[in-house]
C-alpha positions as CSV (number, residue, x, y, z in Angstrom):
1,X,60.0,104.6,205.9
2,X,60.3,104.7,202.5
3,X,63.2,106.4,200.9
4,X,62.7,108.8,198.5
5,X,65.8,109.7,196.5
6,X,65.4,113.3,194.9
7,X,68.9,113.4,193.7
8,X,68.6,113.6,189.5
9,X,69.8,110.3,189.0
10,X,67.7,110.1,185.5
11,X,69.6,113.4,184.3
12,X,72.8,112.0,185.7
13,X,72.0,108.6,183.6
14,X,71.0,110.6,180.7
15,X,74.0,112.9,180.6
16,X,76.3,109.5,181.4
17,X,74.9,108.1,178.3
18,X,74.8,111.1,176.1
19,X,78.6,111.0,177.1
20,X,79.0,107.5,176.2
21,X,77.3,108.3,172.9
22,X,79.7,111.3,172.2
23,X,82.6,109.3,172.7
24,X,81.2,106.1,170.9
25,X,80.4,108.6,167.8
26,X,84.0,110.1,168.2
27,X,85.7,106.6,168.4
28,X,83.7,105.8,165.4
29,X,84.6,109.0,163.5
30,X,88.2,108.3,164.5
31,X,87.7,104.7,162.8
32,X,86.4,105.8,159.8
33,X,89.0,108.6,159.4
34,X,91.8,106.2,160.0
35,X,90.2,103.9,157.8
36,X,89.7,106.3,154.8
37,X,93.3,107.4,155.6
38,X,94.5,103.9,155.2
39,X,92.6,103.4,151.9
40,X,93.5,106.3,150.5
41,X,97.1,105.9,151.2
42,X,97.0,102.4,149.8
43,X,95.4,103.3,146.7
44,X,98.0,106.1,146.0
45,X,100.5,103.6,146.7
46,X,98.8,101.0,144.1
47,X,98.7,104.0,141.6
48,X,102.3,104.9,142.2
49,X,103.3,101.4,142.0
50,X,101.3,101.0,138.6
51,X,102.9,104.0,137.0
52,X,106.2,103.2,138.0
53,X,105.3,99.6,136.1
54,X,103.8,101.6,133.2
55,X,107.2,103.8,132.9
56,X,109.2,100.3,133.4
57,X,107.2,98.9,130.6
58,X,107.1,102.2,128.2
59,X,110.7,102.1,128.4
60,X,111.4,98.5,127.6
61,X,108.9,99.0,124.4
62,X,111.1,101.7,123.5
63,X,114.0,99.5,123.8
64,X,112.4,96.8,121.8
65,X,111.1,99.2,119.1
66,X,114.6,100.3,118.6
67,X,115.5,96.5,118.4
68,X,113.0,95.8,116.0
69,X,114.3,98.6,113.6
70,X,117.6,97.4,114.1
71,X,116.6,93.8,113.2
72,X,114.4,95.2,109.9
73,X,117.2,97.2,108.9
74,X,119.5,94.0,109.6
75,X,117.1,91.9,107.2
76,X,116.8,94.3,104.5
77,X,120.7,94.5,104.4
78,X,120.8,90.5,104.6
79,X,118.3,90.8,101.5
80,X,120.2,93.2,99.5
81,X,123.4,91.1,100.0
82,X,121.5,88.0,99.2
83,X,120.2,89.4,96.1
84,X,123.9,90.7,95.3
85,X,125.2,87.0,95.9
86,X,122.2,85.8,93.6
87,X,123.6,87.8,90.6
88,X,126.9,87.3,91.3
89,X,126.3,83.4,91.3
90,X,124.1,84.2,88.0
91,X,127.0,85.8,86.3
92,X,129.6,83.2,87.1
93,X,127.3,80.7,85.9
94,X,126.4,82.4,82.7
95,X,130.3,83.5,82.3
96,X,130.9,80.7,79.9
97,X,127.7,80.9,77.9
98,X,128.9,83.6,75.9
99,X,131.5,81.3,74.6
100,X,129.1,79.0,73.8
101,X,126.9,81.4,72.0
102,X,129.7,82.7,70.0
103,X,130.8,79.2,68.7
104,X,127.0,78.7,67.9
105,X,127.4,81.4,65.9
106,X,130.3,80.5,64.2
107,X,129.0,77.0,63.6
108,X,125.5,78.1,62.5
109,X,127.0,80.8,60.0
110,X,126.9,79.3,56.3
111,X,129.7,80.0,53.8
112,X,129.1,83.3,51.8
113,X,127.9,85.4,55.0
114,X,129.5,87.2,57.3
115,X,128.5,89.2,60.3
116,X,128.6,93.2,60.9
117,X,127.3,93.3,64.3
118,X,126.0,91.5,67.2
119,X,124.1,93.0,70.1
120,X,122.8,91.3,72.9
121,X,120.0,92.8,75.3
122,X,118.9,90.7,78.2
123,X,118.2,87.2,76.3
124,X,117.7,88.7,73.0
125,X,120.2,88.8,70.4
126,X,120.3,90.9,67.4
127,X,122.7,89.7,64.4
128,X,123.5,91.8,61.5
129,X,125.4,90.6,58.7
130,X,125.2,90.3,54.9
131,X,124.9,87.5,52.5
132,X,125.5,86.3,48.9
133,X,121.9,85.3,48.8
134,X,118.7,84.9,50.8
135,X,118.9,81.3,50.7
136,X,122.0,81.6,52.7
137,X,120.0,83.7,55.4
138,X,117.6,80.9,55.5
139,X,120.3,78.3,56.0
140,X,121.6,80.6,59.1
141,X,118.1,80.7,60.3
142,X,117.8,76.9,60.2
143,X,121.4,76.2,61.9
144,X,120.2,78.8,64.7
145,X,117.1,76.8,65.3
146,X,119.0,73.9,65.7
147,X,121.5,75.3,67.8
148,X,121.8,74.1,71.6
149,X,122.7,77.7,73.0
150,X,120.2,80.0,70.6
151,X,116.6,79.3,69.7
152,X,113.7,81.2,67.9
153,X,115.3,82.8,65.0
154,X,113.0,85.7,63.6
155,X,114.1,87.4,60.2
156,X,113.5,91.3,60.9
157,X,114.9,92.8,57.6
158,X,116.4,91.8,54.5
159,X,117.6,94.2,52.0
160,X,119.4,93.4,48.6
161,X,122.3,96.2,47.7
162,X,124.5,96.0,45.1
163,X,128.3,96.0,45.4
164,X,130.0,99.1,45.1
165,X,133.1,97.5,43.3
166,X,133.0,96.2,39.7
167,X,132.3,92.7,40.3
168,X,128.4,93.0,40.2
169,X,127.7,90.9,43.2
170,X,124.7,91.7,45.2
171,X,124.5,91.3,48.9
172,X,121.5,90.7,51.1
173,X,122.2,92.8,54.2
174,X,120.0,91.2,57.1
175,X,118.7,91.6,60.7
176,X,117.9,88.4,62.7
177,X,117.0,88.1,66.2
178,X,117.3,85.0,68.1
179,X,117.0,84.3,71.8
180,X,119.9,82.9,74.1
181,X,118.6,79.8,75.8
182,X,119.3,80.2,79.5
183,X,122.1,78.3,81.5
184,X,119.4,77.4,84.3
185,X,117.4,76.1,81.4
186,X,120.2,74.1,80.0
187,X,121.1,73.1,83.5
188,X,117.6,71.7,84.2
189,X,117.3,69.8,80.7
190,X,120.5,67.9,81.9
């Protein structure tokens, strides 16, 4: 006789599959949640690490900016000191020049001519004086032009004035400009 199983085996099998499906879904959901949690923690760790690196870089940048400012200040100080040294060296080189200029003025001064004022501004020298005649002023200018330490004589003013004494001598008051030959140009020519 054929056996007939009247038990609801299909329902039981369906319930068993449904249970396996729910278990598989739960496991998949748990694995997905675990993966999301792991990824989230990993990303937070990476972001925190990057923030820490950025903070370290910012502190280093601040320290380097301070050092750069100090270096710039030192370079400015160095430039100022070098400029001072250069001025001192130039003064040291030009110290004997004024002696030569006065010697040249004495040598260039013809007889019958005397100086009342000598003023120097930079390389320009203003020479004021009086002479017995205009030819002596011309001789002074020629002598200045021949000088090693003076050059470019330029006659500004010649005024003829009568002497206040009884001798009746007339004096020509003059103003001559000349240019001092610089020591560096003198050194270059040697």
